[in-house]
C-alpha positions in Angstrom: -30.9 -12.5 210.7 -28.4 -9.7 210.0 -26.4 -9.5 213.2 -22.7 -10.2 212.6 -21.1 -13.1 214.5 -18.5 -11.9 217.1 -15.4 -13.3 218.7 -13.7 -12.2 221.8 -10.1 -11.1 221.1 -7.4 -10.6 223.7 -4.0 -9.2 222.6 -0.9 -9.5 224.8 2.1 -7.4 223.9 5.2 -5.8 225.4 5.1 -2.2 226.6 7.6 -1.0 224.0 5.0 -1.8 221.3 2.2 0.1 222.9 2.1 3.3 220.8 2.7 1.4 217.5 0.1 -1.2 218.2 -2.5 1.3 219.1 -2.0 3.2 215.8 -2.1 -0.1 213.8 -5.3 -1.1 215.5 -6.8 2.3 214.7 -5.7 1.9 211.0 -7.2 -1.6 210.8 -10.6 -0.6 212.2 -11.4 -4.2 213.2 -11.6 -4.4 217.0 -14.1 -3.0 219.5 -12.0 -2.4 222.6 -13.5 -3.0 226.0 -12.6 -0.3 228.4 -11.5 -1.5 231.9 -14.1 0.7 233.6 -16.8 -1.1 231.6 -16.2 -4.4 233.3 -14.0 -3.9 236.4 -13.4 -1.4 239.2 -10.7 1.1 238.2 -7.3 0.2 239.4 -4.6 2.5 240.7 -3.3 4.8 237.9 0.1 3.9 236.5 2.7 6.4 235.4 2.0 5.5 231.8 -1.7 6.2 232.3 -0.9 9.5 234.1 1.3 10.7 231.2 -1.5 9.7 228.8 -4.1 11.7 230.7 -1.8 14.8 230.6 -1.4 14.4 226.9 -5.1 13.9 226.5 -5.8 17.2 228.3 -3.2 19.1 226.1 -4.7 17.7 222.9 -8.2 18.6 224.0 -7.1 22.2 224.5 -5.5 22.2 221.0 -8.8 20.8 219.5 -10.7 23.5 221.2 -8.5 26.2 219.7 -8.8 24.6 216.2 -12.5 24.3 216.5 -12.8 28.0 217.4 -10.6 28.9 214.4 -12.5 26.7 212.0 -15.8 28.1 213.0 -14.5 31.7 212.8 -13.0 31.2 209.3 -16.2 29.6 208.0 -17.8 33.0 207.8 -15.2 34.2 205.4 -15.3 31.3 202.9 -17.2 31.7 199.6 -20.8 30.5 199.9 -21.7 27.2 198.1 -24.7 26.9 195.9 -27.6 24.5 196.6 -26.4 22.1 193.8 -22.7 22.5 194.2 -22.4 19.2 195.9 -21.9 18.3 199.6 -20.0 16.1 201.8 -16.6 16.5 203.5 -13.5 17.7 201.6 -11.4 14.8 200.3 -7.6 14.5 200.7 -5.3 11.9 199.2 -3.3 9.8 201.7 -0.2 11.8 200.7 -1.9 15.1 201.4 -3.2 13.9 204.6 0.2 12.6 205.7 1.7 16.0 205.0 -1.1 17.6 207.1 -0.3 15.1 209.9 3.4 16.0 209.8 2.7 19.7 209.9 0.3 19.1 212.8 3.1 17.4 214.8 5.3 20.4 214.1 2.7 22.8 215.3 2.5 24.7 212.0 -1.2 25.3 212.6 -0.7 27.4 215.7 0.3 30.6 214.0 -3.0 30.7 212.1 -5.0 30.0 215.3 -3.0 32.8 217.1 -3.8 35.3 214.3 -7.5 34.4 214.2 -7.7 34.6 218.0 -6.1 38.0 217.9 -8.6 39.2 215.3 -11.5 37.7 217.3 -10.3 39.7 220.3 -10.0 42.8 218.2 -13.5 42.4 216.9 -14.8 41.9 220.4 -13.0 45.1 221.5 -14.4 47.0 218.5 -17.9 45.7 219.3 -17.6 46.9 222.9 -16.2 50.3 221.8 -19.1 50.6 219.3 -21.6 49.9 222.1 -20.1 52.6 224.4 -20.0 55.1 221.5 -23.6 54.4 220.6 -24.7 54.9 224.2 -22.7 58.2 224.5 -24.1 59.4 221.2 -27.6 58.8 222.3 -27.0 60.8 225.5 -25.3 63.6 223.6 -28.0 63.8 221.0 -30.4 65.2 223.7 -28.1 68.2 223.9 -27.2 68.7 220.3 -28.6 72.3 220.2 -26.1 73.4 222.9 -23.5 75.4 220.9 -21.4 76.8 223.7 -18.4 75.0 225.1 -19.5 73.0 228.1 -16.8 74.4 230.4 -18.2 78.0 229.7 -21.6 77.1 231.0 -21.4 78.1 234.7 -22.8 80.6 237.1 -21.6 84.2 237.1 -21.6 86.7 240.0 -25.3 87.6 239.5 -26.8 84.9 237.3 -27.4 81.2 237.7 -27.6 78.5 235.0 -29.6 75.3 235.4 -29.4 72.5 232.9 -32.0 69.7 232.9 -35.1 68.2 231.3 -38.8 68.6 231.7 -41.5 66.2 230.4 -42.9 67.1 227.0 -46.4 67.2 228.5 -45.5 70.0 230.9 -43.1 72.1 228.8 -45.8 74.4 227.5 -47.3 74.9 231.0 -43.8 75.8 232.3 -43.4 78.5 229.6 -46.9 79.8 230.2 -46.3 80.1 233.9 -43.0 81.9 233.4 -44.6 84.5 231.2 -47.4 85.1 233.7 -45.1 85.4 236.7 -43.1 88.4 235.2 -39.8 86.9 236.3 -36.7 87.3 234.3 -36.1 83.7 233.2 -34.6 82.6 229.9 -35.4 79.0 228.8 -33.5 77.7 225.8 -34.4 74.4 224.2 -31.2 72.5 223.2 -32.6 69.0 222.5 -35.8 66.9 222.4 -36.4 63.2 223.1 -39.6 61.2 222.8 -41.0 62.1 226.2 -38.9 65.1 227.4 -37.3 68.4 226.4 -33.7 69.3 227.3 -33.5 72.9 228.4 -31.0 75.5 229.7 -32.5 77.9 232.2 -30.8 81.2 233.0 -32.0 83.6 235.7 -30.9 86.1 238.4 -29.6 84.6 241.6 -31.9 86.9 243.4 -34.9 85.2 241.9 -33.7 81.7 242.6 -36.2 81.1 245.5 -39.1 82.0 243.2 -37.9 80.1 240.1 -36.8 76.8 241.5 -40.4 75.9 242.8 -41.8 76.7 239.4 -39.3 74.4 237.7 -39.9 71.6 240.2 -43.7 72.0 239.9 -43.4 71.3 236.1 -41.2 68.2 236.4 -37.8 69.8 235.9 -35.0 67.4 236.7 -31.4 68.8 236.8 -28.9 66.9 234.7 -25.1 66.7 234.4 -23.8 67.0 230.9 -22.3 63.9 229.3 -19.0 65.7 228.7 -17.0 68.2 230.8 -15.1 70.0 228.1 -15.6 71.2 224.5 -18.7 71.5 222.4 -21.4 68.8 222.1 -21.4 69.1 218.3 -17.6 68.6 218.3 -17.9 65.4 220.4 -20.7 64.1 218.1 -18.5 64.7 215.1 -15.6 62.9 216.8 -17.9 59.9 217.6 -18.9 59.7 213.9 -15.2 59.8 213.0 -14.5 57.0 215.5 -17.4 55.0 214.0 -15.7 55.4 210.6 -12.5 54.1 212.1 -14.2 51.1 213.6 -15.7 50.3 210.1 -12.3 50.6 208.5 -10.7 48.3 211.1 -13.4 45.8 210.6 -12.9 45.8 206.9 -9.2 45.3 207.4 -9.9 42.3 209.7 -12.4 40.9 207.2 -9.9 41.2 204.4 -7.2 39.5 206.4 -9.6 36.8 207.6 -10.6 36.1 204.0 -7.0 35.6 203.2 -6.6 33.2 206.2 -9.7 31.3 205.2 -7.6 29.5 202.6 -6.0 27.6 205.5 -9.4 26.4 206.8 -9.3 23.1 204.8 -5.9 22.3 206.2 -7.0 23.2 209.7 -9.9 20.8 209.3 -7.5 18.1 208.3 -5.3 19.0 211.3 -8.3 18.8 213.6 -9.2 15.3 212.4 -5.6 14.1 212.7 -5.3 15.4 216.3 -8.7 13.9 217.0 -7.2 10.5 216.0 -4.2 11.1 218.2 -6.6 11.9 221.1 -8.5 8.6 220.5 -5.1 6.8 220.7 -4.2 8.4 223.9 -7.6 7.9 225.5 -7.7 4.2 224.6 -4.3 3.6 226.2 -6.0 4.1 229.6 -8.3 1.1 228.8 -5.6 -1.6 228.8 -4.7 -4.0 231.6 -1.1 -3.4 232.5 1.9 -5.1 234.2 5.4 -3.7 234.6 6.5 -4.9 231.2 3.3 -6.0 229.3 -0.2 -4.9 228.6 -3.4 -6.6 227.4 -6.1 -5.3 225.0 -9.5 -6.9 225.4 -12.2 -6.5 222.9 -14.6 -7.9 220.2 -14.1 -8.4 216.5 -16.3 -9.8 213.7 -15.6 -13.4 213.3 -14.9 -12.9 209.6 -12.3 -10.2 210.4 -10.3 -12.2 213.0 -8.0 -13.9 210.5 -7.2 -10.6 208.9 -6.5 -9.1 212.4 -4.2 -12.0 213.3 -2.4 -11.9 209.9 -1.7 -8.1 210.0 -0.4 -8.1 213.6 1.6 -11.3 213.5 3.6 -9.9 210.5 4.6 -6.8 212.4 5.1 -7.9 216.0 7.1 -10.9 217.3 6.4 -10.2 221.0 2.7 -10.5 220.7 0.0 -13.1 221.4 -3.6 -13.1 220.3 -6.3 -15.3 221.9 -9.7 -15.6 220.4 -12.9 -17.3 221.7 -16.6 -17.5 220.9 -19.0 -15.6 223.2 -20.1 -17.5 226.3 -23.7 -17.5 227.6 -22.7 -14.8 230.1 -21.2 -12.5 227.4 -23.2 -9.8 225.7 -21.1 -8.9 222.6 -21.6 -5.6 220.8 -24.0 -5.6 217.9 -23.1 -5.0 214.2 -26.1 -4.9 211.9 -25.4 -6.0 208.3 -28.2 -5.3 205.8 -28.5 -5.0 202.0 -28.0 -1.8 200.0 -31.6 -0.8 200.1 -32.4 -1.7 203.8 -29.0 -0.5 205.3 -30.3 3.1 205.7 -33.3 1.8 207.8 -30.8 0.8 210.5 -31.1 4.4 211.6 -34.8 3.8 212.6 -33.7 0.6 214.5 -31.2 2.7 216.4 -33.8 5.3 217.2 -35.7 2.6 219.1 -32.8 0.4 220.4 -30.3 -1.9 218.8 -31.1 -5.6 219.2 -29.2 -7.7 221.7 -26.5 -10.0 220.2 -28.7 -13.1 220.1 -31.9 -11.2 219.0 -33.3 -10.9 215.5 -32.5 -7.8 213.6 -35.9 -6.2 212.8 -34.6 -3.9 210.1 -35.4 -6.0 207.1 -38.7 -7.0 208.6 -40.1 -3.5 209.1 -38.5 -1.7 206.2 -41.1 -2.7 203.6 -44.0 -1.8 205.9 -42.5 1.6 206.9 -42.0 2.4 203.2 -45.5 1.3 202.3 -47.0 3.2 205.2 -45.3 6.4 204.1 -46.6 5.9 200.6 -50.2 5.3 201.7 -50.0 8.4 203.9 -49.2 10.5 200.8 -51.0 8.6 198.1 -50.0 11.0 195.4 -47.6 10.1 192.6 -46.7 13.7 191.9 -45.8 14.3 195.5 -43.8 11.1 195.4 -41.7 12.3 192.5 -41.1 15.6 194.4 -40.0 13.8 197.6 -37.8 11.3 195.7 -35.9 14.1 193.7 -35.5 16.4 196.7 -34.3 13.5 198.9 -31.8 12.4 196.3 -30.3 15.9 196.1 -30.2 16.2 199.9 -28.7 12.8 200.4 -25.7 13.9 198.2 -25.2 16.9 200.5 -25.6 15.1 203.8 -23.7 12.7 205.9 -24.3 10.2 208.7 -27.9 9.9 210.1 -29.3 12.7 207.8 -27.9 10.9 204.7 -29.6 7.7 205.8 -32.9 9.6 206.5 -32.9 11.1 203.0 -32.1 7.7 201.5 -35.2 6.2 203.3 -37.3 9.1 202.0 -36.0 8.5 198.4 -37.1 4.9 198.5 -40.4 5.9 200.2 -40.9 8.6 197.5 -40.5 6.0 194.8 -43.0 3.8 196.6 -45.4 6.8 196.8 -45.1 7.1 193.0 -46.4 3.5 192.6 -49.1 3.8 195.2 -50.2 7.2 193.9 -50.3 6.0 190.3 -52.4 3.0 191.3 -54.9 5.2 193.2 -54.9 8.0 190.6 -53.3 10.7 192.8 -51.4 13.3 190.7 -51.1 16.7 192.5 -54.8 16.5 193.5 -56.0 16.8 189.9 -59.4 15.3 189.1 -59.3 12.1 187.0 -61.0 13.8 184.1 -57.9 15.9 183.6 -55.5 12.9 183.5 -54.2 11.4 180.2 -55.7 8.0 179.3 -52.5 6.0 180.0 -52.6 7.2 183.6 -56.3 6.4 183.9 -55.5 2.9 182.6 -53.3 2.0 185.6 -55.7 3.2 188.3 -56.7 0.2 190.4 -58.5 1.9 193.3 -59.9 5.4 193.8 -59.8 6.1 197.6 -62.3 8.9 197.2 -64.9 6.6 195.7 -64.1 3.3 197.5 -63.2 4.6 200.9 -64.3 1.4 202.8 -62.3 -0.8 200.5 -59.2 1.4 200.9 -59.7 1.4 204.6 -60.1 -2.4 204.7 -56.9 -3.0 202.7 -54.9 -0.8 205.1 -56.3 -2.6 208.2 -55.5 -5.9 206.5 -51.9 -4.7 205.9 -51.6 -3.9 209.6 -53.1 -7.3 210.5 -50.6 -9.0 208.3 -47.7 -7.2 209.8 -48.8 -8.0 213.3 -49.1 -11.7 212.3 -45.5 -11.5 211.0 -44.5 -10.2 214.5 -46.0 -13.2 216.2 -44.3 -15.6 213.7 -41.0 -14.0 214.3 -41.5 -14.4 218.1 -42.2 -18.1 217.5 -39.0 -18.4 215.5 -37.0 -16.8 218.3 -38.4 -19.2 220.8 -37.7 -22.2 218.6 -34.2 -20.9 218.1 -33.7 -20.7 221.9 -35.3 -24.2 222.2 -38.3 -22.9 224.1 -40.6 -25.5 222.6 -43.4 -25.1 225.1 -43.7 -21.3 224.7 -43.3 -21.5 220.9 -46.2 -23.9 220.4 -48.6 -23.3 223.3 -48.3 -19.5 223.3 -47.3 -18.4 219.8 -48.4 -21.2 217.4 -51.8 -21.4 219.0 -52.4 -17.7 218.5 -50.9 -17.7 215.0 -53.3 -20.5 214.1 -56.2 -18.4 215.2 -55.0 -15.3 213.3 -54.5 -17.2 210.1 -57.7 -19.3 210.2 -60.0 -16.6 211.6 -60.0 -14.4 208.5 -60.3 -17.5 206.2 -63.4 -18.7 208.2 -65.0 -15.2 208.0 -64.4 -15.0 204.2 -65.8 -18.5 203.6 -68.8 -17.8 205.8 -69.6 -14.6 204.0 -68.9 -15.5 200.3 -69.3 -19.3 200.1 -72.3 -21.5 200.8 -73.2 -25.1 200.4 -72.6 -28.5 202.1 -68.9 -28.8 201.4 -68.3 -25.2 202.5 -70.1 -25.9 205.8 -67.9 -28.9 206.5 -64.8 -26.8 205.8 -66.1 -24.1 208.1 -66.6 -26.6 210.9 -63.0 -27.9 210.5 -61.6 -24.4 210.5 -63.8 -23.5 213.6 -62.5 -26.6 215.3 -58.9 -25.6 214.8 -59.6 -22.1 216.0 -61.3 -23.4 219.2 -58.3 -25.7 219.7 -55.9 -22.8 219.5 -58.1 -20.8 221.9 -58.2 -23.8 224.3 -54.4 -24.1 224.2 -54.1 -20.5 225.2 -56.8 -20.8 227.9 -55.3 -23.9 229.5 -51.6 -23.3 229.2 -51.0 -19.5 229.4 -50.8 -19.7 233.2 -49.0 -23.1 233.3 -46.7 -21.9 236.0 -49.6 -21.3 238.3 -50.5 -24.4 240.4 -54.0 -23.3 241.4 -56.4 -24.6 238.6 -58.8 -21.6 239.0 -55.9 -19.1 238.8 -54.5 -20.9 235.7 -57.9 -20.7 234.0 -58.3 -17.1 235.0 -54.9 -16.2 233.6 -55.8 -18.1 230.4 -59.0 -16.1 230.0 -57.2 -12.8 230.5 -54.4 -13.8 228.1 -56.9 -14.8 225.4 -58.9 -11.6 225.9 -55.7 -9.5 225.7 -54.6 -11.2 222.5 -58.0 -10.6 220.8 -58.4 -7.0 222.0 -54.8 -6.2 221.5 -54.6 -7.5 217.9 -57.9 -5.9 217.1 -56.8 -2.5 218.5 -53.3 -2.7 216.9 -54.8 -3.5 213.5 -57.2 -0.6 213.7 -54.3 1.7 214.6 -53.2 1.5 211.0 -56.3 3.5 210.1 -54.2 6.6 210.8 -52.6 5.9 207.4 -56.0 6.0 205.8 -56.8 9.4 207.4 -53.4 10.8 206.3 -53.9 9.5 202.7 -57.3 11.1 202.4 -56.2 14.3 204.0 -53.3 14.7 201.5 -55.6 14.3 198.6 -58.3 16.6 200.0 -55.8 19.4 200.7 -54.2 19.0 197.3 -57.6 19.4 195.7 -58.4 22.4 197.9 -55.2 24.1 196.8 -56.1 23.5 193.1 -59.7 24.8 193.7 -58.5 28.0 195.3 -56.0 28.5 192.5 -58.8 27.9 190.0 -61.0 30.5 191.6 -58.3 33.1 191.4 -57.3 32.4 187.8 -58.7 34.7 185.1 -57.1 38.1 185.5 -53.4 39.2 185.5 -53.4 39.8 189.2 -55.5 36.7 189.8 -53.1 34.6 187.8 -50.2 35.7 189.9 -52.2 34.9 193.0 -53.1 31.4 191.6 -49.5 30.6 190.8 -48.5 31.7 194.4 -51.2 29.5 195.9 -49.9 26.5 193.9 -46.2 27.2 194.6 -46.9 27.5 198.3 -49.8 25.2 198.9 -48.5 22.0 197.3 -45.0 22.1 198.9 -46.6 22.9 202.2 -48.9 19.9 201.8 -46.0 17.7 200.9 -43.8 18.7 203.8 -46.6 18.5 206.4 -48.0 15.1 205.3 -44.5 13.7 204.6 -43.6 14.5 208.2 -46.8 13.0 209.5 -46.5 10.0 207.2 -42.9 9.2 208.4 -43.7 9.8 212.1 -46.9 7.8 212.1 -45.4 4.9 210.0 -42.4 4.8 212.4 -44.8 4.8 215.4 -46.6 1.8 214.0 -43.4 -0.1 213.8 -42.3 0.8 217.4 -45.7 0.4 219.1 -47.7 -2.2 217.1 -44.9 -4.3 215.5 -41.8 -4.3 217.8 -43.8 -5.1 220.9 -44.7 -8.5 219.5 -41.2 -9.9 219.5 -38.5 -7.3 220.0 -36.7 -6.2 223.2 -33.6 -4.3 222.1 -31.0 -2.9 224.5 -27.9 -4.0 222.6 -24.6 -2.1 222.5 -23.4 -0.9 219.1 -20.2 -2.4 217.7 -17.8 0.5 217.5 -14.4 -0.6 216.2 -11.5 1.5 217.3 -10.8 3.6 214.2 -10.0 7.0 212.8 -13.1 9.2 213.4 -13.2 11.9 210.8 -15.2 15.0 211.7 -14.4 17.3 208.8 -12.5 15.6 206.0 -12.3 12.3 204.2 -9.3 10.4 202.9 -9.5 9.0 199.3 -10.4 5.3 199.6 -8.2 4.5 196.6 -5.2 6.3 198.0 -5.9 4.9 201.5 -6.0 1.4 200.2 -2.9 1.9 198.2 -1.1 3.3 201.3 -2.2 0.3 203.4 
């Protein structure tokens, strides 16, 4: 459906053109190059490949340095506001060419060296700060010790013991000293949470009496953190060193802020070297001889003439061979969808890309995924909120996230429609809605729950029917006539005529209606008989064939019934969204009335509704996606294809102006 046609392309060229040809192919962005290791056993490495690998390693080291510098300088750039716009910085082709020239000259290395030096300085300052903090904590326990540390030592007749006792036993120690009539002086010089730091001075002659008393009360001798000077002087010195660290940090921050102006250029340099890295890496994927090399790959069929034209103009010693895929080939897959459905390709990739000859499911499931999300919210006010927020975030995002927000934008618009038709506006009761909104309400899920549920199950049934029809189309395309008619058409007949028969039997009566019912029943039985007799057509044993047919018929009936009922999860989510929204409004209404209550009510509304939107949007997207993967894809889709990735300039940080780029080409 939307899988681009591919052609195999083989390019033969002289070794002298290798570097230029690789760069031109990267600029053209048209060919998906097949690496040798993807199809063959690796051959012995040539000198050219060896040189390329050495250069690859050097470039990777340069990219690592640039990455580190870019990340470091990011912390010193002015912060951007929420609505200041997003996306990568844009350079003109002339600006980018200047960056490339400077990159080749190595001009970027001086900035990286400076930043690395400052990072090393910051690391050393952090380590020094940690050591000072630890030392300060230890010294703070002795802050009351005024004497120089070196003067605190035993004399001829007195002894000095420095240590700590538990806070719980300190008073007991003092009491015991007083009652013992021993000459012992205890001075408290510091306190911690669970202990008291003391200096004990006593006569050496009393040492044998005093030491047991100290030990009994938990005294533990301690060595002072410093060996010279006063504790207070060292603490003051530490504070001074702290101040010095802060000053140095401010100087580094100021210098880093000045260097941050180079960050954009470094980002451009990174992208350029990343392109050079891709060129060197791809050179190891060619088949080589002494004088020539071959590039093997795939290109879109529509791009092959452009590829030939561009290369033939520039190279005389070059030959290009093209061929359509053989039955044994499995070309890479390039999905081409419309503007609206293109973002949904992300969901297909989450499951698996289709194989080259498979149907692209993107356009098939996109409407059902969008509608499923809308049913899960069923609130027009919430839909407006999701659409506006998604539009803002899409502008600020890139890649997969940008596609996700584009999907949510479309789903938000669909939610506005579904919510308006069901009367959902931020959970407000219908009596509070203006008349023009009441006029467009088609169904109230709160009053007609069974009808709402029935419509959702019918939607699921219809999507499952589409899945079987697509499977029949695939079999017809592959000329599998027997499987298409005996397996798929028979069941499609039952799925289409069954609901019609039930409807006529319930709502129509009379002779003509009875005849129509009999005809429909006959076709349904014919379809069931076809499945019963031919599902096991490869089995020769008649009993085994019939048994397989019964099992297949039962599996089709129960599977389709179960898959259709699985869509009831959307019904539950839709009701839950409305009930929670109403509960938020009711709580706010109960609080409203006083100044404090009004503030509380506003807080409930500002928190409750966004919370409800986020939770149910997440649930709606996940469950709607699950329905596509489990209930829909399993009817016809296998997946397992390889993505078409043309050799091109992969930009990580910057973009080149398309106008300038086209003009330069």
